C-alpha positions as CSV (number, residue, x, y, z in Angstrom):
1,M,-36.8,-44.8,88.4
2,I,-37.2,-43.8,84.7
3,I,-40.7,-42.4,84.1
4,M,-42.1,-43.3,80.6
5,I,-44.8,-41.5,78.7
6,Y,-46.6,-44.2,76.7
7,H,-48.4,-42.9,73.6
8,I,-50.9,-45.7,73.0
9,F,-52.8,-46.3,69.7
10,P,-55.5,-48.9,70.2
11,Q,-57.7,-50.3,67.5
12,N,-60.9,-48.6,66.5
13,G,-63.6,-49.2,69.1
14,Y,-64.5,-48.9,72.8
15,G,-63.9,-52.6,73.4
16,D,-60.4,-52.3,72.0
17,V,-59.6,-49.6,74.5
18,I,-61.1,-51.6,77.4
19,N,-59.0,-54.6,76.4
20,I,-55.8,-52.8,77.1
21,L,-56.9,-51.1,80.4
22,P,-55.4,-53.8,82.6
23,L,-52.1,-53.1,81.0
24,V,-52.6,-49.3,81.2
25,Y,-53.3,-49.6,84.9
26,Y,-50.3,-51.8,85.3
27,L,-48.1,-49.2,83.7
28,T,-49.6,-46.2,85.6
29,D,-49.4,-48.1,88.9
30,S,-45.7,-48.4,88.2
31,G,-45.5,-44.6,88.0
32,H,-45.7,-44.1,84.2
33,V,-48.0,-41.9,82.2
34,C,-50.3,-43.2,79.4
35,K,-51.8,-41.1,76.6
36,I,-54.4,-43.0,74.7
37,Y,-55.3,-41.7,71.2
38,V,-59.0,-42.3,70.3
39,R,-61.6,-41.0,67.9
40,Q,-63.5,-37.8,68.8
41,F,-66.8,-39.3,69.6
42,M,-65.2,-41.7,72.1
43,V,-63.5,-39.2,74.4
44,E,-66.5,-38.1,76.4
45,N,-67.8,-41.7,77.0
46,L,-64.3,-42.9,78.0
47,N,-63.8,-40.0,80.5
48,K,-67.2,-40.9,82.1
49,L,-66.4,-44.6,82.1
50,I,-62.8,-44.9,83.3
51,N,-61.7,-44.3,86.9
52,T,-58.6,-42.3,86.1
53,N,-56.3,-39.4,87.2
54,S,-56.2,-37.1,84.2
55,K,-52.5,-36.5,84.9
56,I,-51.5,-40.1,84.4
57,I,-54.1,-41.4,82.0
58,Q,-55.3,-39.1,79.2
59,F,-57.7,-39.8,76.3
60,I,-56.7,-37.7,73.4
61,Q,-58.8,-36.9,70.4
62,S,-57.0,-38.0,67.2
63,D,-58.2,-38.9,63.7
64,I,-55.1,-41.1,63.4
65,V,-57.0,-44.1,64.6
66,D,-59.8,-43.7,62.0
67,H,-59.7,-46.4,59.3
68,S,-56.8,-47.9,61.1
69,K,-56.8,-51.2,59.3
70,T,-55.5,-49.7,56.1
71,L,-51.9,-49.8,55.1
72,F,-52.0,-46.0,54.7
73,M,-52.2,-45.8,58.4
74,S,-48.6,-46.8,58.9
75,V,-47.5,-43.8,56.9
76,R,-49.8,-41.4,58.9
77,I,-48.6,-42.9,62.2
78,K,-45.0,-42.4,61.2
79,H,-45.6,-38.8,60.4
80,F,-47.4,-38.4,63.8
81,V,-44.6,-40.0,65.7
82,E,-42.0,-37.7,64.1
83,K,-44.1,-34.7,64.9
84,I,-44.4,-35.7,68.5
85,K,-40.7,-36.5,68.8
86,T,-39.7,-33.0,67.5
87,S,-42.1,-31.0,69.5
88,N,-40.5,-28.5,71.9
89,N,-42.5,-29.9,74.9
90,L,-41.3,-33.4,74.3
91,R,-37.6,-32.5,73.7
92,Q,-37.5,-30.5,77.0
93,S,-39.2,-33.2,79.0
94,S,-37.2,-35.3,81.4
95,K,-39.5,-38.3,80.7
96,L,-38.8,-40.9,78.0
97,N,-41.4,-41.5,75.4
98,C,-42.6,-44.8,74.1
99,F,-45.1,-45.5,71.2
100,L,-47.3,-48.5,71.4
101,F,-49.4,-49.7,68.5
102,F,-52.0,-52.4,69.4
103,G,-53.7,-54.9,67.2
104,A,-54.4,-55.2,63.5
105,M,-54.3,-51.4,63.0
106,S,-52.2,-51.8,59.9
107,Q,-50.9,-54.6,57.9
108,S,-47.4,-53.5,58.5
109,I,-47.5,-54.4,62.2
110,R,-50.2,-57.1,62.3
111,H,-47.5,-59.8,62.0
112,L,-46.1,-58.8,65.4
113,F,-49.1,-60.1,67.3
114,N,-50.7,-63.5,67.7
115,I,-54.2,-62.2,67.2
116,S,-55.7,-65.6,68.0
117,I,-55.2,-64.8,71.7
118,L,-56.5,-61.2,71.8
119,P,-55.9,-59.2,73.9
120,F,-53.2,-61.1,75.7
121,C,-50.9,-60.9,72.7
122,Y,-50.5,-57.2,73.4
123,Y,-49.4,-57.8,77.0
124,D,-46.6,-60.2,76.1
125,Q,-44.1,-57.4,75.2
126,F,-44.3,-56.3,78.9
127,S,-44.4,-59.8,80.4
128,F,-47.7,-58.9,81.8
129,Q,-50.0,-61.8,82.8
130,M,-53.6,-61.2,83.6
131,N,-53.8,-64.0,86.2
132,V,-50.7,-62.6,88.0
133,N,-50.4,-58.9,87.3
134,L,-54.1,-57.8,87.1
135,P,-54.6,-54.7,89.3
136,S,-56.4,-55.6,92.5
137,R,-59.0,-52.9,91.6
138,S,-60.1,-54.6,88.4
139,Y,-63.7,-53.6,89.0
140,D,-62.4,-50.1,89.6
141,L,-61.3,-49.9,86.0
142,F,-64.9,-48.6,85.4
143,W,-65.8,-47.2,88.8
144,K,-67.2,-43.7,88.9
145,P,-68.8,-42.5,92.2
146,H,-71.2,-40.2,90.2
147,R,-72.3,-42.8,87.7
148,F,-76.1,-43.1,87.1
149,N,-77.8,-46.3,88.1
150,L,-80.3,-47.2,85.4
151,T,-81.7,-50.0,87.6
152,N,-83.7,-47.2,89.3
153,Q,-86.0,-47.2,86.2
154,L,-87.2,-50.8,87.0
155,E,-90.7,-51.0,88.4
156,P,-90.9,-52.9,90.6
157,P,-87.2,-52.8,91.5
158,E,-87.0,-56.6,91.6
159,T,-88.1,-57.0,88.0
160,P,-86.2,-59.8,86.3
161,Y,-84.5,-58.7,83.1
162,F,-82.0,-60.0,80.5
163,F,-79.3,-57.6,79.3
164,I,-78.4,-58.3,75.7
165,H,-76.2,-56.6,73.2
166,T,-76.8,-57.9,69.7
167,S,-74.6,-55.6,67.6
168,S,-70.9,-54.8,67.1
169,S,-68.8,-52.5,64.9
170,V,-69.5,-54.9,62.0
171,G,-73.3,-54.8,62.4
172,H,-75.8,-57.2,64.1
173,L,-74.5,-60.5,65.1
174,F,-77.6,-62.3,66.4
175,K,-81.3,-61.9,66.9
176,Y,-82.8,-62.5,70.3
177,D,-86.3,-64.0,70.5
178,Y,-88.0,-62.1,73.4
179,T,-91.0,-64.4,73.2
180,K,-88.9,-67.2,74.8
181,T,-88.8,-65.4,78.2
182,S,-91.2,-63.6,80.4
183,A,-88.4,-61.4,81.7
184,L,-87.8,-57.9,80.4
185,V,-85.2,-57.8,77.6
186,I,-82.9,-54.8,77.5
187,D,-80.6,-53.9,74.6
188,P,-78.7,-50.7,75.0
189,C,-78.6,-50.0,71.3
190,C,-82.1,-50.8,70.2
191,N,-85.6,-51.8,71.4
192,I,-86.3,-55.4,70.3
193,Y,-90.0,-55.1,71.1
194,P,-92.8,-54.0,68.7
195,T,-94.4,-50.7,69.6
196,T,-97.6,-52.5,70.7
197,H,-95.8,-54.7,73.2
198,P,-96.4,-54.0,77.0
199,N,-92.6,-53.9,77.5
200,Y,-91.9,-51.5,74.7
201,Q,-91.9,-48.2,76.7
202,L,-89.8,-49.5,79.5
203,A,-87.3,-51.2,77.2
204,Q,-87.1,-47.9,75.2
205,S,-86.1,-46.0,78.4
206,F,-82.8,-48.0,78.5
207,V,-81.7,-47.3,74.9
208,N,-78.8,-45.0,73.9
209,H,-77.3,-43.9,77.3
210,H,-73.6,-43.3,77.9
211,I,-72.0,-46.7,78.3
212,H,-71.0,-46.2,82.0
213,R,-74.6,-46.0,82.9
214,Y,-75.1,-49.7,82.1
215,I,-72.6,-51.0,84.6
216,D,-75.1,-51.7,87.3
217,L,-77.6,-53.1,84.9
218,M,-75.1,-55.8,83.9
219,I,-74.1,-56.5,87.4
220,H,-77.7,-57.2,88.5
221,A,-79.0,-58.8,85.3
222,T,-80.9,-62.1,85.4
223,E,-79.0,-63.2,82.2
224,L,-76.4,-61.7,79.9
225,H,-76.2,-62.3,76.2
226,L,-73.4,-60.2,74.7
227,S,-71.8,-59.9,71.3
228,D,-68.0,-59.8,71.3
229,S,-68.0,-56.0,71.6
230,V,-67.7,-53.3,74.2
231,F,-70.2,-54.7,76.7
232,L,-68.6,-58.1,76.8
233,C,-65.2,-56.4,77.3
234,M,-66.7,-54.5,80.3
235,A,-68.7,-57.4,81.7
236,I,-65.7,-59.8,82.1
237,H,-64.3,-57.3,84.7
238,L,-67.5,-56.9,86.7
239,P,-68.6,-58.7,89.9
240,L,-71.7,-60.2,88.3
241,L,-74.4,-61.5,90.6
242,I,-75.5,-64.4,88.4
243,G,-74.0,-67.8,87.8
244,E,-71.8,-68.7,84.9
245,D,-74.6,-70.7,83.3
246,K,-76.4,-67.3,82.7
247,C,-73.5,-65.5,80.9
248,Y,-73.3,-66.0,77.2
249,Y,-71.1,-64.5,74.5
250,Y,-71.8,-64.4,70.7
251,P,-68.6,-64.2,68.7
252,R,-68.3,-62.8,65.2
253,G,-66.7,-64.9,62.5
254,G,-67.0,-68.1,64.5
255,N,-64.3,-67.0,67.0
256,N,-63.8,-68.8,70.3
257,Y,-62.7,-66.8,73.3
258,D,-62.8,-69.5,75.9
259,Y,-59.1,-69.1,76.5
260,I,-59.8,-65.8,78.2
261,W,-60.8,-67.8,81.3
262,G,-58.3,-70.5,80.9
263,P,-55.3,-71.3,83.2
264,D,-52.7,-69.7,80.8
265,Y,-54.2,-66.3,80.4
266,G,-57.3,-65.9,82.6
267,F,-58.2,-64.0,85.7
268,P,-56.8,-64.8,89.1
269,T,-58.1,-68.1,90.6
270,G,-61.0,-67.6,93.0
271,S,-61.8,-64.0,91.8
272,Y,-65.3,-62.7,91.3
273,H,-64.9,-62.7,87.5
274,R,-67.5,-64.9,85.7
275,K,-66.7,-67.2,82.9
276,F,-68.9,-66.6,79.8
277,I,-70.3,-69.5,77.7
278,R,-69.9,-69.4,74.0
279,A,-73.5,-69.4,72.6
280,P,-74.4,-72.4,70.4
281,A,-74.1,-71.7,66.7
282,H,-77.9,-72.1,66.2
283,H,-78.4,-69.2,68.6
284,Q,-76.2,-66.9,66.5
285,S,-78.5,-66.3,63.6
286,P,-78.1,-62.9,62.0
287,S,-81.0,-60.5,62.5
């Protein structure tokens, strides 16, 4: 067998990395090595989040993915690839190297992908199908035995709560009205309650933790309301304990991601994955 070293350049954010994880595991399960180049502030979070063997999956700090939607990026990437190819370590290696550039990271490669079916368009070049080739340990994509369980902060433990994520890399996508529910409303990025509200202090204790600490909160939530960002990308892989009528996604730009759970691209039939409902337009008012 020929062992490949895949040098992978995702798009800009955490969600973009998570979108390609099924493919990464598919490649490493086949004996290959994946080196994923991400921005500096992402490395620590991803190493805490991803269940990985550092010898086969490596997150490498690189500013080459910054501002990656500019045409200038294609020039910087070309120089980087040439540098990698001519390094002594690489020339002496018995492994073959392959460079993968995912998404709209520069106008020069955008035309190679049908971005209307993200992230499955990235998988096509490997004939990878989510509903056929998804690793059996899909949930283990994020499993860390030492991860912290923020549900321990709930008092009493059976407190009902909604887990929401109202923002994305482009800013806030929707405003959630906490007055419409008696349940606690948790947003990992901000506290939606005024300081005088009885839930303010408890909600504040859930703000700005490492993203891996929110896994159990999503699994046990009473409802999920998620922007099309990192937490939605995580949640679609988790064994959520709520019904599909309690899982909502809020897309940016009027996008529709229902195909993710469709017969052509979706998860294996009968799996624990929950289908998310696209929130009605009138629920997507900007904050």
